[in-house]
N, C-alpha and C positions, 0 to 999 in steps of 0.2 A: 265467525267468531265475534260478530257485532250483535248477535241476537239479545244479549242481555241488555244492551243499550237501547235498542229499539223498544224494549218492553217497558223502559221507565220514562219514555217520552210522554205518555198520557198523564202521568203524575206531575211532570215538570209543566205541562200546559195547564193543568188545574192550579198548581201552586203559584205559577208566574202570571197566569192570566193572558197567555200568548198562544198562538198556534204555530206548530213546527211543520214545515213543508220539506219533505225528503226530496231533494232535487236530483240526486243521482245515487244509485246503489250498485257499485262495480267492484270487481277484483282490482287490487290496488294499481297494477300496471295500466289497466284502463282508466282507473280513476285519476291517476297522475295525467294521463294524456287529455282527459276531459277538462281537468282543472286548468292546464296550460292552455288549451284552446279557448277556454272561456275567458280567462284574463287577458290573453293576447288580443282578444277581439274587443277589448275595453268594455265588455258587458258587465252589468251589475246583476244582483239577484242571489249571490251566494254570500252568506254572512258567515257561517262556520264551516270549516272543512276538516276532514280527517286527513292527517298527513303522517309522516314518520321522521324520526330524527336524521335519517340518511337523506331523505328527499326535501325536507324543508329548505335547506340552503338553496336549492334550484328554484324555490318558490318565494324566497325572502322578500322580493320586490313587491310581491302581492299581498304580504301579511302585515299585521299591525303589532306594534310593541305593546306588550301586556303588563309591564312592570307597574305602571300606575293603576291598573284596573284590578289587580289581585293583591289582596292584603297579606302580610306576613302569616297571618292564621291560616289562609288557604294553602300556603306553600310550606308550613313549617315542618311537616313530616314527610314531604317528598324526599326520596333518598338522594344523596349528593350526586351520584353518577348520572342518573336520568335527568336530574335538573341541570346539570353541566351540559349535557347533550342537547337540551332544549333552548340553550342560549346560542345566538348567532352573532358574532360581532359584539358580544357583551350584552345584547338585548334579549329579553324572554319574548320569543316569537311563537312559542307553542307551550302546551302543558302536556307532560307525558301521561299516557293512560296505562300502559303496561310495559314490561320488559319481555321481548320476544326471543326466545332461544329454543332450539329444537331438541328433541329426544328421539331416540330409536324406539319404535313401537313394533313388537313381534308377536306372532302367534305362539302362545305358550303350548297349545296342545300339540303343534307340530314338533316343537323342540323337545317336549317331554314324552313324546310317544317312544315307547321302547322299540317298535317296528322301525321307526325313522332313525333312531339312534344305532340300531344294529345295522341298518342298510348303509347309513353314512360311514360307520366305522369299517365295514367291509369294503367300501368304495375307496376310502382315503387312508385308512389305517389310523385315523384320529378319532377322538371323542367329539361328538356333536355338542356344540355350546353356542351360546349367544355371541356373535362375532365381537372380538376385542379389536381387531384391525380392519382397515379396509380390504386388504388382500384376503383375509379370512371371510369377510362378508361376501366377497365376490364368489368364492368357492361355495359357501353355504347357500347363497342365492341361487347358483346354478344347480346345486342338489335339489332344492325345493321347487325349482321350475318345472312344470308339468301342465298337461291339459287342465284348464280352469285355475291355475294358481301361478302368479308371477312371483319370482323369488324376491325381488326387491323393487320399490317404486321410488322415483325421485322426479320433481317437476322437470319437464323437457324443454321449457322455454322461459323466457323472461327472468325476473329476479330469482325465481326458484332455481333454475339451472345455474345462474351465475353464482347464487349462494352455495350450491353444492360443489362447483368448481373451486370456490374461494376456500371452503373448509378442507377439500382435498389438497389444495395448494399449500396452506399453511401446515397441514398435517405432514407434508413432505419436506418442510423446513423453508418453504418459499414465502414470498409476500407479493402484493399487488404493486406497490410503489415504494420508492425510496423517500427520503425526507424532502427532496426537491419536486416530488410528484412524477419523477420519471418512472415509466413502467419497468418492473423487474421481473414480471412473471414468464417472460420469455427465457426460460431457464430449464434445467433438468427437472425441478420440482414442478414446474408448469407442465412440462411434457408428460410427467407421470400423472399429474391430475387429469389432464385432458385424455391420456390413454386409458385411465380407469373408467371414465365416462364411456369411451367407445367400447371397452371390455365389457361393461355391463350390458350395454344396449345393442351394439352391432355384432359383437363377437359371441358372447355367451347368451344373448337374448333372453335375459332374465326379466325384461320389461316388455310391456305391449308395443306393437309396432306403431301405434299412434301416439306414442309418448311425446313426440315433438309438439303435439297439439295441446297437451295437458299442463294445467296450472296446478296450484296447491289443491284446490277443491276436488279435482278429478282423481288425483292419486289417493287422497283421504277416502273418498267415496268408494273407490275400488278395493281398498284394504278393509273398509268397514263392511263392504258386501261379501267379504270371505274370499276375495280373489287375489290376495297376495300374502306372502309369508312375513315381509318386513317393509316398513315405510318409516320415514323420518317426518315428523310432524310438530306443530307448535302448541304450546299449552292452552292457547285460546281456543282451540278446537277439541280439547280433551273431553268436554261434556258430551260430544257426539260419540265418543268411544265408550262411554259409560252407560248409555241409553239403549235398551234393547230395540227401541223404535227406530233408531238411527244407525245401529251397529249389530249386524248379524252375529258377530263373534265377541260381544261386549264382555262376556264371561271368561274369555281366553286371551285377553290382550296383556302382554307383558311389556314392561318399559326398561330401557337401558341407556347408558351414556352412548354418545356418538362414537364410532370406532376411532382408533388412532391411526395416523398415517406412518409411513416408513421412517420418519424422523421421531416416532414415539410421541407425537404431539396430538392431543385431542383438540379440535378447533370447532366452534359453534358460531356461525354467522348470526350476528345479533344486532339489536337496537331497540328503540322504543316507539310503538305507536303512540300518536299524540293527537291533539286537536289545536286548531289555530283559528284566529279571527281574521276575515279579509279586511284589507286596508280600505276597501271601498264599500264595506258593509253598510247596507241601507238601515239595518237595525243593529247598531253596535251593542246597545245595551242588552238586547235580547240575546245576541250571540255570545257575550261574555257570560250572561246568566246561564245559558245552556252549556257552555264550556265548563263552568264551575259545577254544574249539575252531573255532567258526564265524567268528571275527574274527582268528584267528591270521594271521601272515605267510604260512604255508603255504596256508591257505585263501583268503586274498585273492590270492596268486599264481596259484592254481589257476583261481580265477574271472577273473582278469585275462587269463589266456591264452585265455580264451573270450570276451573282449570287454569286461568290466567295468573301471571306473576304480577302482583300489584306494584306500583311505584311508590306507594305509601307505606312507611314503616309500621303504622298502626294496623293497617289492613293485613299486612304480611304477618305481623305477631298474632293477630286474631285467628287467621286460617291455620297457622302452625299449631296454636293452642287446641283448635277444633279438630285437628288431624291426630292428636295423641292417641285417641282410642281406635284409629283406623290405620292398621299397619301398611296397607297398600298406599294410601294417601301420604303417610309419613315418608315411605321410601320415595314416592315420586317427588315430594318436596326436597328430600335430600339430593336426588339426582339433579333436580333443577338448580339447587344451590351450587353444586359441583359444576354444572354446566356454565354457571354464570362466571366461574373462574376461568373458563376456556373461551369466553366471548371474544370474538374478533369484530372489530368496527372499522370499516374503512374510513380514510380521511374525508372530512365534510367540505365540500366546495360546490359551487353552483354547477359545474359541468359534470358532477358525478353521474347522474342518471344517464347522460350520454355515454360515458365510459361503460357503465353497467351494460347498456344496450348493445354496444359494439363487441363487448367480450362475449356475452352469451350468444349472439348471433354467430359469431365465428366458432364458438365451442359446440354450438348445435351441430354444425357441419362435421366437426370431429366425432361427436357422439353418434352420428348416423353413418360414420365411416366414409364420408365424402372427401375427406382429406386427412392427413396424418396429424398426430398432436403436435409435432413440431411446426408444421405449416399453420396450424390453427392458432397457436399462441403467438407466432411471429406476426400473422395478419392482424390479430387483436392488438398487439402492442404498437403496431404501425398505425392502426386506426385511431387509437386514443392519444397518440402524440400531439396532433394539432389541437385536441381538446384540453389536455392538461397544460399545454404550453401558455394558455391564456388565463390560467387560474392558479391561485395559491390556496392552501387549505384555510378553512374557516376556523378562527380561534374563538373559543367560547369566552 
């Protein structure tokens, strides 16, 4: 989902008269670990870094305040919520690049097949449809699972697994923390969410056995290769689903909102990818210039045309106008607008990444059937208590 930005680096180098060195190109969990190790070693050499509004609070001591570097003109049409999330302790420490919120991607040819519809109705007594609830998704995924096809894919580790659990948790009427940051997911809602992960992976086996090693990219690639009936994915990857060169089922992909949980709630784990300048940047002026280039209206429009949700109102208006003659794209933007109303954003504090790690590592064991859902959420809650006791939420 960064491809459009790499493509505009040469134009920046020509316009700015500077050379850009790409120091690391990693999936976000590995990128966070790389950034942490780099700055904790007191090394220099990183000027600009990609981050996220949920991770930046843990990196705040290594980032620089941008309020005096960016004019009102550069920020005037950044939408209020992304701009609010980009502030930490009142200071602008990052500039948002896009809003990240998932949709359900499914194989239209499977769901619209009269043969599949008849077989499903004979098996269940119900009409085959795109799942409206997670329970329904589990049943439909089980039906479609067969040699060569997985019924449903979700990331089996790191932030992706945590995010799926969080969506299930809130969909069941639960939450991660109370207002004092005390964990409250050790609850019936948390047990249901963990149980759903185990049901999909260990019981129904609608996912590949190696799922515990798969990040976002692996599940996206498997679906695009034609090996899955359903997957949840981000708008920044949508250009890969539309291109015959990167998607074997490009002409058969349907989109829908994420399913609702037993409480009737649709929840979409979300936030904003962003760029920040290192406090010890050796070329601060160059870093600020590249940040402006990457978060400009032109750059956000370019990314939006390939699927992303821009943080700039002008870019969003432009792609909505361009989509008027395209019913599929119009529908996608409508689904994303609805999904934005279902966004769930965890509290922002420096210890948050450690909490996320503790939760997904415990829930992965639940997913694999190595412990019960009750044991998993209890262990996760106990593991993060020492972390949250030392922190308070970050106020923007």
